C-alpha positions as CSV (number, residue, x, y, z in Angstrom):
1,M,19.3,7.7,-35.1
2,A,20.9,4.3,-34.7
3,K,19.1,0.7,-34.1
4,I,20.6,-1.7,-32.8
5,S,18.6,-5.0,-32.3
6,G,19.0,-8.7,-30.9
7,Q,18.4,-11.1,-28.2
8,A,19.2,-10.5,-25.2
9,R,17.4,-11.8,-21.6
10,K,15.3,-9.6,-18.9
11,L,16.2,-10.4,-15.3
12,R,13.5,-9.7,-12.5
13,I,14.4,-9.6,-9.2
14,Y,11.1,-9.4,-6.6
15,I,12.0,-8.3,-3.0
16,G,11.0,-6.2,0.4
17,E,12.4,-3.4,0.8
18,N,14.0,-4.0,4.2
19,S,15.9,-7.1,2.4
20,K,19.5,-6.2,3.5
21,Y,22.9,-7.6,1.9
22,L,26.2,-7.3,4.1
23,G,24.2,-4.3,5.8
24,K,22.8,-2.1,3.1
25,P,19.5,-2.1,1.6
26,L,19.9,-5.5,-1.3
27,Y,18.0,-3.7,-4.1
28,Q,20.7,-1.4,-4.1
29,A,24.0,-3.9,-3.6
30,I,22.4,-5.5,-6.6
31,V,22.5,-2.3,-9.0
32,L,25.9,-1.9,-7.2
33,K,27.1,-5.3,-8.2
34,A,25.8,-4.9,-12.1
35,K,27.9,-1.8,-12.3
36,E,31.0,-3.3,-11.0
37,M,30.9,-6.3,-13.7
38,G,29.5,-4.4,-16.1
39,M,26.0,-4.9,-16.9
40,A,24.2,-2.6,-19.5
41,G,22.1,-1.0,-16.8
42,A,20.0,-2.1,-13.6
43,T,16.7,-0.1,-12.7
44,V,14.3,-0.4,-9.3
45,F,11.0,0.0,-9.2
46,R,9.4,0.9,-5.4
47,G,5.9,-1.3,-5.8
48,I,2.7,0.5,-3.7
49,E,1.7,-2.4,-2.5
50,G,1.7,-6.5,-3.3
51,F,2.1,-9.5,-0.7
52,G,5.0,-12.1,-1.6
53,P,5.3,-15.5,0.3
54,S,4.0,-14.7,3.5
55,S,0.8,-13.3,2.3
56,R,1.4,-10.4,4.6
57,I,-0.6,-7.2,2.4
58,K,2.6,-4.2,2.1
59,T,0.5,-1.1,1.2
60,A,1.9,2.4,0.8
61,R,-1.6,3.8,1.9
62,L,-1.6,6.4,4.6
63,L,-4.1,4.2,7.1
64,D,-1.8,1.0,6.4
65,L,1.6,2.2,6.3
66,S,3.9,-0.5,5.7
67,A,8.1,0.0,6.1
68,D,8.3,-2.9,3.9
69,L,7.2,-2.7,1.0
70,P,7.3,-4.3,-2.7
71,I,10.7,-4.1,-5.0
72,L,11.9,-5.3,-8.1
73,V,15.0,-4.4,-10.0
74,E,15.0,-5.4,-13.7
75,I,18.6,-5.3,-15.7
76,V,18.5,-6.7,-19.3
77,D,20.9,-7.7,-20.8
78,G,22.7,-10.6,-23.2
79,V,22.5,-14.0,-22.0
80,E,26.3,-14.2,-20.9
81,Y,26.1,-11.2,-18.5
82,I,22.5,-12.4,-17.4
83,D,24.5,-16.0,-16.7
84,L,27.6,-14.8,-14.9
85,F,25.4,-12.5,-12.6
86,M,23.7,-15.8,-10.9
87,P,25.8,-16.4,-8.6
88,F,26.1,-13.2,-7.0
89,L,21.9,-13.4,-6.8
90,D,22.2,-16.5,-5.4
91,E,24.2,-15.5,-2.4
92,A,22.5,-12.1,-1.9
93,V,18.7,-12.9,-2.3
94,N,17.5,-15.1,0.8
95,E,13.9,-14.0,0.4
96,G,12.2,-13.4,-3.0
97,M,11.4,-14.2,-5.9
98,I,13.6,-14.2,-9.5
99,T,12.7,-14.6,-13.1
100,V,14.0,-14.8,-16.2
101,E,13.2,-14.2,-19.8
102,D,15.0,-14.2,-23.0
103,V,13.4,-11.2,-24.9
104,D,14.2,-9.1,-28.2
105,L,16.3,-5.7,-27.6
106,I,15.1,-2.7,-29.7
107,K,17.5,-0.1,-28.7
108,Y,17.4,3.1,-30.4
109,Q,19.8,5.4,-29.5
110,S,21.5,8.8,-31.1
111,K,24.5,8.6,-33.7
112,P,28.0,10.2,-31.6
113,S,28.4,13.5,-33.1
């Protein structure tokens, strides 16, 4: 098992499920752009309940089903990659919240055979 460690940056993008960019779901556009730019990876989480600037609660509960659940896209990569990605987010994210924080990266991977 090999261990890689060092400084990295965590980018979290909070958007709604109905948010779009150039006709496709915004979360999908973010993931595709991250892949195109050669970033380490991206993960999309779908929330079951939450609220944003509108203060309207969006929920996955059966009796109060929302069509616009919270979405979180998380990317962890080197500072330079995150910095290069920010102009795309400035253009693509019209409504939402973006947080960036420095993190310590510890990654374990199996050694190549």
